[in-house]
PyMOL commands that place a pseudoatom at each C-alpha (Angstrom):
pseudoatom trace, name=CA, resn=MET, resi=1, chain=A, elem=C, hetatm=0, pos=[105.230, 86.562, 102.193]
pseudoatom trace, name=CA, resn=ASN, resi=2, chain=A, elem=C, hetatm=0, pos=[107.103, 84.837, 105.041]
pseudoatom trace, name=CA, resn=ASN, resi=3, chain=A, elem=C, hetatm=0, pos=[110.454, 85.970, 103.579]
pseudoatom trace, name=CA, resn=LEU, resi=4, chain=A, elem=C, hetatm=0, pos=[109.195, 89.560, 103.390]
pseudoatom trace, name=CA, resn=LEU, resi=5, chain=A, elem=C, hetatm=0, pos=[107.994, 89.416, 106.993]
pseudoatom trace, name=CA, resn=LEU, resi=6, chain=A, elem=C, hetatm=0, pos=[111.371, 88.110, 108.153]
pseudoatom trace, name=CA, resn=ARG, resi=7, chain=A, elem=C, hetatm=0, pos=[113.287, 90.766, 106.206]
pseudoatom trace, name=CA, resn=LEU, resi=8, chain=A, elem=C, hetatm=0, pos=[110.992, 93.458, 107.581]
pseudoatom trace, name=CA, resn=CYS, resi=9, chain=A, elem=C, hetatm=0, pos=[111.440, 92.047, 111.064]
pseudoatom trace, name=CA, resn=LEU, resi=10, chain=A, elem=C, hetatm=0, pos=[115.218, 92.423, 110.750]
pseudoatom trace, name=CA, resn=LEU, resi=11, chain=A, elem=C, hetatm=0, pos=[114.871, 95.940, 109.380]
pseudoatom trace, name=CA, resn=VAL, resi=12, chain=A, elem=C, hetatm=0, pos=[112.656, 97.120, 112.196]
pseudoatom trace, name=CA, resn=CYS, resi=13, chain=A, elem=C, hetatm=0, pos=[114.555, 95.366, 114.954]
pseudoatom trace, name=CA, resn=SER, resi=14, chain=A, elem=C, hetatm=0, pos=[117.793, 96.840, 113.713]
pseudoatom trace, name=CA, resn=ILE, resi=15, chain=A, elem=C, hetatm=0, pos=[116.688, 100.376, 114.541]
pseudoatom trace, name=CA, resn=TRP, resi=16, chain=A, elem=C, hetatm=0, pos=[117.449, 99.533, 118.149]
pseudoatom trace, name=CA, resn=ALA, resi=17, chain=A, elem=C, hetatm=0, pos=[121.058, 99.167, 117.162]
pseudoatom trace, name=CA, resn=ILE, resi=18, chain=A, elem=C, hetatm=0, pos=[121.591, 102.731, 116.088]
pseudoatom trace, name=CA, resn=THR, resi=19, chain=A, elem=C, hetatm=0, pos=[120.679, 104.544, 119.282]
pseudoatom trace, name=CA, resn=PRO, resi=20, chain=A, elem=C, hetatm=0, pos=[123.305, 106.526, 121.158]
pseudoatom trace, name=CA, resn=SER, resi=21, chain=A, elem=C, hetatm=0, pos=[124.551, 105.311, 124.554]
pseudoatom trace, name=CA, resn=SER, resi=22, chain=A, elem=C, hetatm=0, pos=[123.026, 106.743, 127.695]
pseudoatom trace, name=CA, resn=HIS, resi=23, chain=A, elem=C, hetatm=0, pos=[124.628, 107.679, 130.982]
pseudoatom trace, name=CA, resn=ALA, resi=24, chain=A, elem=C, hetatm=0, pos=[124.866, 104.983, 133.636]
pseudoatom trace, name=CA, resn=GLN, resi=25, chain=A, elem=C, hetatm=0, pos=[121.830, 104.610, 135.853]
pseudoatom trace, name=CA, resn=ALA, resi=26, chain=A, elem=C, hetatm=0, pos=[121.460, 102.967, 139.232]
pseudoatom trace, name=CA, resn=THR, resi=27, chain=A, elem=C, hetatm=0, pos=[118.994, 100.341, 137.982]
pseudoatom trace, name=CA, resn=TRP, resi=28, chain=A, elem=C, hetatm=0, pos=[118.459, 98.783, 134.580]
pseudoatom trace, name=CA, resn=ASP, resi=29, chain=A, elem=C, hetatm=0, pos=[115.278, 97.063, 133.515]
pseudoatom trace, name=CA, resn=LEU, resi=30, chain=A, elem=C, hetatm=0, pos=[112.899, 96.864, 130.591]
pseudoatom trace, name=CA, resn=ASP, resi=31, chain=A, elem=C, hetatm=0, pos=[111.268, 100.183, 131.469]
pseudoatom trace, name=CA, resn=GLN, resi=32, chain=A, elem=C, hetatm=0, pos=[114.672, 101.920, 131.533]
pseudoatom trace, name=CA, resn=LEU, resi=33, chain=A, elem=C, hetatm=0, pos=[115.526, 100.429, 128.126]
pseudoatom trace, name=CA, resn=MET, resi=34, chain=A, elem=C, hetatm=0, pos=[112.222, 101.536, 126.606]
pseudoatom trace, name=CA, resn=GLN, resi=35, chain=A, elem=C, hetatm=0, pos=[112.672, 105.064, 127.978]
pseudoatom trace, name=CA, resn=SER, resi=36, chain=A, elem=C, hetatm=0, pos=[116.168, 105.291, 126.539]
pseudoatom trace, name=CA, resn=LEU, resi=37, chain=A, elem=C, hetatm=0, pos=[115.059, 104.088, 123.114]
pseudoatom trace, name=CA, resn=ALA, resi=38, chain=A, elem=C, hetatm=0, pos=[112.195, 106.587, 123.057]
pseudoatom trace, name=CA, resn=THR, resi=39, chain=A, elem=C, hetatm=0, pos=[114.639, 109.514, 123.176]
pseudoatom trace, name=CA, resn=THR, resi=40, chain=A, elem=C, hetatm=0, pos=[116.326, 108.590, 119.880]
pseudoatom trace, name=CA, resn=ARG, resi=41, chain=A, elem=C, hetatm=0, pos=[115.588, 110.953, 116.981]
pseudoatom trace, name=CA, resn=THR, resi=42, chain=A, elem=C, hetatm=0, pos=[118.059, 109.660, 114.355]
pseudoatom trace, name=CA, resn=GLY, resi=43, chain=A, elem=C, hetatm=0, pos=[120.604, 106.887, 113.986]
pseudoatom trace, name=CA, resn=HIS, resi=44, chain=A, elem=C, hetatm=0, pos=[123.158, 105.382, 111.591]
pseudoatom trace, name=CA, resn=ALA, resi=45, chain=A, elem=C, hetatm=0, pos=[124.937, 102.002, 111.828]
pseudoatom trace, name=CA, resn=SER, resi=46, chain=A, elem=C, hetatm=0, pos=[126.715, 99.349, 109.808]
pseudoatom trace, name=CA, resn=PHE, resi=47, chain=A, elem=C, hetatm=0, pos=[125.584, 95.728, 109.896]
pseudoatom trace, name=CA, resn=ILE, resi=48, chain=A, elem=C, hetatm=0, pos=[126.758, 92.228, 109.060]
pseudoatom trace, name=CA, resn=GLU, resi=49, chain=A, elem=C, hetatm=0, pos=[123.976, 89.668, 108.778]
pseudoatom trace, name=CA, resn=LYS, resi=50, chain=A, elem=C, hetatm=0, pos=[124.397, 85.896, 108.644]
pseudoatom trace, name=CA, resn=LYS, resi=51, chain=A, elem=C, hetatm=0, pos=[121.453, 83.725, 107.590]
pseudoatom trace, name=CA, resn=PHE, resi=52, chain=A, elem=C, hetatm=0, pos=[121.591, 80.069, 108.533]
pseudoatom trace, name=CA, resn=ILE, resi=53, chain=A, elem=C, hetatm=0, pos=[119.471, 78.076, 106.074]
pseudoatom trace, name=CA, resn=ALA, resi=54, chain=A, elem=C, hetatm=0, pos=[119.037, 74.322, 106.592]
pseudoatom trace, name=CA, resn=ILE, resi=55, chain=A, elem=C, hetatm=0, pos=[119.640, 73.375, 102.947]
pseudoatom trace, name=CA, resn=LEU, resi=56, chain=A, elem=C, hetatm=0, pos=[122.956, 75.261, 102.757]
pseudoatom trace, name=CA, resn=ASN, resi=57, chain=A, elem=C, hetatm=0, pos=[126.310, 74.123, 104.158]
pseudoatom trace, name=CA, resn=LYS, resi=58, chain=A, elem=C, hetatm=0, pos=[127.411, 77.599, 105.239]
pseudoatom trace, name=CA, resn=PRO, resi=59, chain=A, elem=C, hetatm=0, pos=[125.613, 80.805, 106.217]
pseudoatom trace, name=CA, resn=VAL, resi=60, chain=A, elem=C, hetatm=0, pos=[124.652, 83.444, 103.661]
pseudoatom trace, name=CA, resn=GLU, resi=61, chain=A, elem=C, hetatm=0, pos=[126.345, 86.714, 104.644]
pseudoatom trace, name=CA, resn=SER, resi=62, chain=A, elem=C, hetatm=0, pos=[125.355, 90.260, 103.751]
pseudoatom trace, name=CA, resn=SER, resi=63, chain=A, elem=C, hetatm=0, pos=[126.457, 93.686, 104.950]
pseudoatom trace, name=CA, resn=GLY, resi=64, chain=A, elem=C, hetatm=0, pos=[125.512, 97.322, 104.630]
pseudoatom trace, name=CA, resn=GLU, resi=65, chain=A, elem=C, hetatm=0, pos=[124.110, 100.307, 106.520]
pseudoatom trace, name=CA, resn=LEU, resi=66, chain=A, elem=C, hetatm=0, pos=[121.042, 101.137, 108.604]
pseudoatom trace, name=CA, resn=PHE, resi=67, chain=A, elem=C, hetatm=0, pos=[119.365, 104.533, 109.015]
pseudoatom trace, name=CA, resn=TYR, resi=68, chain=A, elem=C, hetatm=0, pos=[116.558, 105.664, 111.325]
pseudoatom trace, name=CA, resn=THR, resi=69, chain=A, elem=C, hetatm=0, pos=[114.608, 108.926, 111.545]
pseudoatom trace, name=CA, resn=ALA, resi=70, chain=A, elem=C, hetatm=0, pos=[111.946, 109.207, 114.255]
pseudoatom trace, name=CA, resn=PRO, resi=71, chain=A, elem=C, hetatm=0, pos=[109.163, 108.448, 114.400]
pseudoatom trace, name=CA, resn=ASP, resi=72, chain=A, elem=C, hetatm=0, pos=[108.609, 106.080, 111.480]
pseudoatom trace, name=CA, resn=ARG, resi=73, chain=A, elem=C, hetatm=0, pos=[111.311, 106.037, 108.779]
pseudoatom trace, name=CA, resn=LEU, resi=74, chain=A, elem=C, hetatm=0, pos=[113.722, 103.106, 108.666]
pseudoatom trace, name=CA, resn=GLU, resi=75, chain=A, elem=C, hetatm=0, pos=[116.152, 102.213, 105.893]
pseudoatom trace, name=CA, resn=LYS, resi=76, chain=A, elem=C, hetatm=0, pos=[118.335, 99.150, 105.349]
pseudoatom trace, name=CA, resn=ARG, resi=77, chain=A, elem=C, hetatm=0, pos=[120.893, 99.453, 102.552]
pseudoatom trace, name=CA, resn=THR, resi=78, chain=A, elem=C, hetatm=0, pos=[122.472, 96.117, 101.748]
pseudoatom trace, name=CA, resn=LEU, resi=79, chain=A, elem=C, hetatm=0, pos=[125.745, 96.707, 99.898]
pseudoatom trace, name=CA, resn=GLN, resi=80, chain=A, elem=C, hetatm=0, pos=[127.242, 93.182, 99.761]
pseudoatom trace, name=CA, resn=PRO, resi=81, chain=A, elem=C, hetatm=0, pos=[126.849, 90.681, 98.128]
pseudoatom trace, name=CA, resn=LYS, resi=82, chain=A, elem=C, hetatm=0, pos=[124.062, 92.391, 96.118]
pseudoatom trace, name=CA, resn=ALA, resi=83, chain=A, elem=C, hetatm=0, pos=[122.722, 95.912, 96.406]
pseudoatom trace, name=CA, resn=GLU, resi=84, chain=A, elem=C, hetatm=0, pos=[119.229, 96.130, 97.881]
pseudoatom trace, name=CA, resn=THR, resi=85, chain=A, elem=C, hetatm=0, pos=[117.374, 98.884, 99.687]
pseudoatom trace, name=CA, resn=MET, resi=86, chain=A, elem=C, hetatm=0, pos=[114.405, 98.452, 102.007]
pseudoatom trace, name=CA, resn=VAL, resi=87, chain=A, elem=C, hetatm=0, pos=[112.658, 101.583, 103.261]
pseudoatom trace, name=CA, resn=LEU, resi=88, chain=A, elem=C, hetatm=0, pos=[109.825, 101.616, 105.758]
pseudoatom trace, name=CA, resn=ASP, resi=89, chain=A, elem=C, hetatm=0, pos=[108.172, 105.032, 105.583]
pseudoatom trace, name=CA, resn=LYS, resi=90, chain=A, elem=C, hetatm=0, pos=[104.983, 105.452, 107.608]
pseudoatom trace, name=CA, resn=ASP, resi=91, chain=A, elem=C, hetatm=0, pos=[102.618, 102.783, 106.210]
pseudoatom trace, name=CA, resn=LYS, resi=92, chain=A, elem=C, hetatm=0, pos=[104.615, 101.914, 103.070]
pseudoatom trace, name=CA, resn=LEU, resi=93, chain=A, elem=C, hetatm=0, pos=[107.411, 99.437, 102.501]
pseudoatom trace, name=CA, resn=ILE, resi=94, chain=A, elem=C, hetatm=0, pos=[109.593, 100.148, 99.461]
pseudoatom trace, name=CA, resn=VAL, resi=95, chain=A, elem=C, hetatm=0, pos=[111.972, 97.422, 98.290]
pseudoatom trace, name=CA, resn=GLU, resi=96, chain=A, elem=C, hetatm=0, pos=[114.449, 98.215, 95.520]
pseudoatom trace, name=CA, resn=GLN, resi=97, chain=A, elem=C, hetatm=0, pos=[116.662, 95.528, 93.967]
pseudoatom trace, name=CA, resn=ARG, resi=98, chain=A, elem=C, hetatm=0, pos=[118.110, 94.871, 90.526]
pseudoatom trace, name=CA, resn=GLY, resi=99, chain=A, elem=C, hetatm=0, pos=[116.797, 98.215, 89.319]
pseudoatom trace, name=CA, resn=LYS, resi=100, chain=A, elem=C, hetatm=0, pos=[113.178, 97.378, 90.189]
pseudoatom trace, name=CA, resn=LYS, resi=101, chain=A, elem=C, hetatm=0, pos=[111.120, 99.071, 92.865]
pseudoatom trace, name=CA, resn=HIS, resi=102, chain=A, elem=C, hetatm=0, pos=[108.233, 97.400, 94.693]
pseudoatom trace, name=CA, resn=VAL, resi=103, chain=A, elem=C, hetatm=0, pos=[105.896, 99.387, 96.953]
pseudoatom trace, name=CA, resn=LEU, resi=104, chain=A, elem=C, hetatm=0, pos=[103.677, 97.618, 99.480]
pseudoatom trace, name=CA, resn=SER, resi=105, chain=A, elem=C, hetatm=0, pos=[101.027, 99.133, 101.701]
pseudoatom trace, name=CA, resn=LEU, resi=106, chain=A, elem=C, hetatm=0, pos=[101.152, 97.752, 105.241]
pseudoatom trace, name=CA, resn=GLN, resi=107, chain=A, elem=C, hetatm=0, pos=[97.340, 97.985, 105.363]
pseudoatom trace, name=CA, resn=SER, resi=108, chain=A, elem=C, hetatm=0, pos=[97.277, 95.082, 102.882]
pseudoatom trace, name=CA, resn=TYR, resi=109, chain=A, elem=C, hetatm=0, pos=[99.333, 92.931, 105.280]
pseudoatom trace, name=CA, resn=PRO, resi=110, chain=A, elem=C, hetatm=0, pos=[97.761, 93.127, 108.751]
pseudoatom trace, name=CA, resn=GLU, resi=111, chain=A, elem=C, hetatm=0, pos=[100.309, 90.781, 110.387]
pseudoatom trace, name=CA, resn=ILE, resi=112, chain=A, elem=C, hetatm=0, pos=[103.170, 92.989, 109.191]
pseudoatom trace, name=CA, resn=ALA, resi=113, chain=A, elem=C, hetatm=0, pos=[101.296, 96.146, 110.240]
pseudoatom trace, name=CA, resn=ALA, resi=114, chain=A, elem=C, hetatm=0, pos=[100.777, 94.709, 113.740]
pseudoatom trace, name=CA, resn=PHE, resi=115, chain=A, elem=C, hetatm=0, pos=[104.496, 93.930, 113.955]
pseudoatom trace, name=CA, resn=ILE, resi=116, chain=A, elem=C, hetatm=0, pos=[105.435, 97.452, 112.849]
pseudoatom trace, name=CA, resn=ASP, resi=117, chain=A, elem=C, hetatm=0, pos=[102.963, 99.109, 115.223]
pseudoatom trace, name=CA, resn=SER, resi=118, chain=A, elem=C, hetatm=0, pos=[104.412, 97.226, 118.175]
pseudoatom trace, name=CA, resn=ILE, resi=119, chain=A, elem=C, hetatm=0, pos=[107.951, 98.320, 117.290]
pseudoatom trace, name=CA, resn=ARG, resi=120, chain=A, elem=C, hetatm=0, pos=[106.844, 101.912, 116.836]
pseudoatom trace, name=CA, resn=GLY, resi=121, chain=A, elem=C, hetatm=0, pos=[105.221, 101.674, 120.248]
pseudoatom trace, name=CA, resn=THR, resi=122, chain=A, elem=C, hetatm=0, pos=[108.587, 100.654, 121.660]
pseudoatom trace, name=CA, resn=LEU, resi=123, chain=A, elem=C, hetatm=0, pos=[110.306, 103.681, 120.127]
pseudoatom trace, name=CA, resn=ALA, resi=124, chain=A, elem=C, hetatm=0, pos=[107.647, 105.880, 121.691]
pseudoatom trace, name=CA, resn=GLY, resi=125, chain=A, elem=C, hetatm=0, pos=[108.391, 104.322, 125.081]
pseudoatom trace, name=CA, resn=ASP, resi=126, chain=A, elem=C, hetatm=0, pos=[105.063, 102.440, 124.990]
pseudoatom trace, name=CA, resn=ARG, resi=127, chain=A, elem=C, hetatm=0, pos=[105.869, 99.076, 126.557]
pseudoatom trace, name=CA, resn=LYS, resi=128, chain=A, elem=C, hetatm=0, pos=[102.172, 98.131, 126.480]
pseudoatom trace, name=CA, resn=ALA, resi=129, chain=A, elem=C, hetatm=0, pos=[102.150, 98.350, 122.676]
pseudoatom trace, name=CA, resn=LEU, resi=130, chain=A, elem=C, hetatm=0, pos=[105.030, 95.876, 122.481]
pseudoatom trace, name=CA, resn=GLU, resi=131, chain=A, elem=C, hetatm=0, pos=[103.339, 93.536, 124.946]
pseudoatom trace, name=CA, resn=ARG, resi=132, chain=A, elem=C, hetatm=0, pos=[100.244, 93.385, 122.718]
pseudoatom trace, name=CA, resn=SER, resi=133, chain=A, elem=C, hetatm=0, pos=[102.306, 91.414, 120.162]
pseudoatom trace, name=CA, resn=TYR, resi=134, chain=A, elem=C, hetatm=0, pos=[105.064, 89.737, 122.227]
pseudoatom trace, name=CA, resn=LYS, resi=135, chain=A, elem=C, hetatm=0, pos=[105.784, 88.085, 125.515]
pseudoatom trace, name=CA, resn=LEU, resi=136, chain=A, elem=C, hetatm=0, pos=[108.837, 89.986, 126.776]
pseudoatom trace, name=CA, resn=GLY, resi=137, chain=A, elem=C, hetatm=0, pos=[111.746, 88.776, 128.844]
pseudoatom trace, name=CA, resn=MET, resi=138, chain=A, elem=C, hetatm=0, pos=[114.889, 90.606, 129.857]
pseudoatom trace, name=CA, resn=VAL, resi=139, chain=A, elem=C, hetatm=0, pos=[118.002, 89.463, 131.711]
pseudoatom trace, name=CA, resn=GLY, resi=140, chain=A, elem=C, hetatm=0, pos=[121.351, 91.056, 132.442]
pseudoatom trace, name=CA, resn=THR, resi=141, chain=A, elem=C, hetatm=0, pos=[122.684, 94.430, 133.467]
pseudoatom trace, name=CA, resn=GLU, resi=142, chain=A, elem=C, hetatm=0, pos=[122.938, 97.820, 131.793]
pseudoatom trace, name=CA, resn=GLN, resi=143, chain=A, elem=C, hetatm=0, pos=[126.361, 96.832, 130.461]
pseudoatom trace, name=CA, resn=SER, resi=144, chain=A, elem=C, hetatm=0, pos=[125.207, 93.457, 129.092]
pseudoatom trace, name=CA, resn=TRP, resi=145, chain=A, elem=C, hetatm=0, pos=[121.505, 92.709, 128.570]
pseudoatom trace, name=CA, resn=ASN, resi=146, chain=A, elem=C, hetatm=0, pos=[119.350, 90.390, 126.501]
pseudoatom trace, name=CA, resn=LEU, resi=147, chain=A, elem=C, hetatm=0, pos=[115.770, 91.152, 125.498]
pseudoatom trace, name=CA, resn=SER, resi=148, chain=A, elem=C, hetatm=0, pos=[113.663, 88.262, 124.218]
pseudoatom trace, name=CA, resn=LEU, resi=149, chain=A, elem=C, hetatm=0, pos=[110.476, 88.719, 122.212]
pseudoatom trace, name=CA, resn=LEU, resi=150, chain=A, elem=C, hetatm=0, pos=[108.162, 85.739, 121.776]
pseudoatom trace, name=CA, resn=PRO, resi=151, chain=A, elem=C, hetatm=0, pos=[105.298, 86.327, 119.309]
pseudoatom trace, name=CA, resn=LEU, resi=152, chain=A, elem=C, hetatm=0, pos=[101.770, 85.977, 120.691]
pseudoatom trace, name=CA, resn=ALA, resi=153, chain=A, elem=C, hetatm=0, pos=[99.800, 85.886, 117.404]
pseudoatom trace, name=CA, resn=ASP, resi=154, chain=A, elem=C, hetatm=0, pos=[99.448, 82.532, 115.655]
pseudoatom trace, name=CA, resn=LYS, resi=155, chain=A, elem=C, hetatm=0, pos=[100.331, 84.052, 112.252]
pseudoatom trace, name=CA, resn=MET, resi=156, chain=A, elem=C, hetatm=0, pos=[103.616, 85.381, 113.592]
pseudoatom trace, name=CA, resn=LYS, resi=157, chain=A, elem=C, hetatm=0, pos=[104.357, 82.108, 115.434]
pseudoatom trace, name=CA, resn=LYS, resi=158, chain=A, elem=C, hetatm=0, pos=[104.160, 80.291, 112.088]
pseudoatom trace, name=CA, resn=VAL, resi=159, chain=A, elem=C, hetatm=0, pos=[107.038, 82.446, 110.827]
pseudoatom trace, name=CA, resn=VAL, resi=160, chain=A, elem=C, hetatm=0, pos=[109.123, 83.535, 113.839]
pseudoatom trace, name=CA, resn=THR, resi=161, chain=A, elem=C, hetatm=0, pos=[109.556, 81.584, 117.076]
pseudoatom trace, name=CA, resn=SER, resi=162, chain=A, elem=C, hetatm=0, pos=[111.729, 84.155, 118.863]
pseudoatom trace, name=CA, resn=ILE, resi=163, chain=A, elem=C, hetatm=0, pos=[113.706, 87.363, 118.526]
pseudoatom trace, name=CA, resn=ASP, resi=164, chain=A, elem=C, hetatm=0, pos=[116.674, 87.843, 120.870]
pseudoatom trace, name=CA, resn=ILE, resi=165, chain=A, elem=C, hetatm=0, pos=[118.245, 91.275, 121.078]
pseudoatom trace, name=CA, resn=SER, resi=166, chain=A, elem=C, hetatm=0, pos=[121.431, 91.874, 123.060]
pseudoatom trace, name=CA, resn=GLY, resi=167, chain=A, elem=C, hetatm=0, pos=[123.266, 95.043, 123.823]
pseudoatom trace, name=CA, resn=SER, resi=168, chain=A, elem=C, hetatm=0, pos=[124.871, 97.389, 126.282]
pseudoatom trace, name=CA, resn=GLY, resi=169, chain=A, elem=C, hetatm=0, pos=[123.111, 100.467, 127.629]
pseudoatom trace, name=CA, resn=ASN, resi=170, chain=A, elem=C, hetatm=0, pos=[120.752, 101.505, 124.852]
pseudoatom trace, name=CA, resn=THR, resi=171, chain=A, elem=C, hetatm=0, pos=[123.161, 100.368, 122.144]
pseudoatom trace, name=CA, resn=LEU, resi=172, chain=A, elem=C, hetatm=0, pos=[122.158, 97.182, 120.410]
pseudoatom trace, name=CA, resn=GLU, resi=173, chain=A, elem=C, hetatm=0, pos=[124.882, 94.735, 119.439]
pseudoatom trace, name=CA, resn=THR, resi=174, chain=A, elem=C, hetatm=0, pos=[123.103, 91.705, 117.964]
pseudoatom trace, name=CA, resn=ILE, resi=175, chain=A, elem=C, hetatm=0, pos=[119.680, 90.595, 116.763]
pseudoatom trace, name=CA, resn=GLU, resi=176, chain=A, elem=C, hetatm=0, pos=[118.986, 86.895, 116.425]
pseudoatom trace, name=CA, resn=ILE, resi=177, chain=A, elem=C, hetatm=0, pos=[115.784, 85.722, 114.769]
pseudoatom trace, name=CA, resn=LYS, resi=178, chain=A, elem=C, hetatm=0, pos=[114.760, 82.077, 114.979]
pseudoatom trace, name=CA, resn=GLN, resi=179, chain=A, elem=C, hetatm=0, pos=[112.217, 80.966, 112.406]
pseudoatom trace, name=CA, resn=ALA, resi=180, chain=A, elem=C, hetatm=0, pos=[109.537, 78.329, 112.810]
pseudoatom trace, name=CA, resn=ASP, resi=181, chain=A, elem=C, hetatm=0, pos=[111.078, 76.313, 109.948]
pseudoatom trace, name=CA, resn=GLY, resi=182, chain=A, elem=C, hetatm=0, pos=[114.405, 75.969, 111.810]
pseudoatom trace, name=CA, resn=ASP, resi=183, chain=A, elem=C, hetatm=0, pos=[116.321, 78.605, 109.850]
pseudoatom trace, name=CA, resn=SER, resi=184, chain=A, elem=C, hetatm=0, pos=[117.771, 81.598, 111.693]
pseudoatom trace, name=CA, resn=SER, resi=185, chain=A, elem=C, hetatm=0, pos=[119.659, 84.840, 111.212]
pseudoatom trace, name=CA, resn=VAL, resi=186, chain=A, elem=C, hetatm=0, pos=[122.091, 86.852, 113.312]
pseudoatom trace, name=CA, resn=MET, resi=187, chain=A, elem=C, hetatm=0, pos=[122.774, 90.538, 112.662]
pseudoatom trace, name=CA, resn=THR, resi=188, chain=A, elem=C, hetatm=0, pos=[125.779, 92.228, 114.276]
pseudoatom trace, name=CA, resn=ILE, resi=189, chain=A, elem=C, hetatm=0, pos=[125.433, 96.006, 114.423]
pseudoatom trace, name=CA, resn=THR, resi=190, chain=A, elem=C, hetatm=0, pos=[128.007, 98.765, 114.901]
pseudoatom trace, name=CA, resn=PRO, resi=191, chain=A, elem=C, hetatm=0, pos=[126.812, 102.353, 115.467]
pseudoatom trace, name=CA, resn=LEU, resi=192, chain=A, elem=C, hetatm=0, pos=[128.312, 104.973, 113.137]
pseudoatom trace, name=CA, resn=PRO, resi=193, chain=A, elem=C, hetatm=0, pos=[128.440, 108.769, 113.360]
pseudoatom trace, name=CA, resn=ALA, resi=194, chain=A, elem=C, hetatm=0, pos=[125.328, 110.484, 112.034]
pseudoatom trace, name=CA, resn=LEU, resi=195, chain=A, elem=C, hetatm=0, pos=[125.596, 111.730, 108.451]
for i in range(1, 195): cmd.bond("trace and resi %d" % i, "trace and resi %d" % (i + 1))
show_as sticks, trace
zoom trace
């Protein structure tokens, strides 16, 4: 369950990476970022993810593509080292690997549903929805910013201690997730032309 939540967390956070850049604005703050993200209708990006696991000597690396269609369809296609597809479509999560498909209803996992709802609130420009699940912090400028999300719910705190998202404008560059068990992951994202 914790592994699924972490993988879903990466999938949902990565949608921020595939938004087009905006024009320069005089000020840049969390409200400006949320407004920019809310205008995105579709996105496509490549990713490289490194997972740092305490029992391993070197990070586990994977790579692939990300797709987003507003308001609630996200897809992560891992191509290397093993093919895997995760699709979040409305209230269903579909995971396909090794020729097997698993479908989960988010209603059966309230902590995951709360996480998803807060992210969807962000895409809609609803900062209040995000603040229901996270304590937010943002530093930097439009050209180089860092958004930190600290979970408020005890169930989430037992899995994730923090999510740090960095980028430029409304283009995300990295997502770092620190887990309560000491493991972590870093995803580097590069926007691609829409298909």
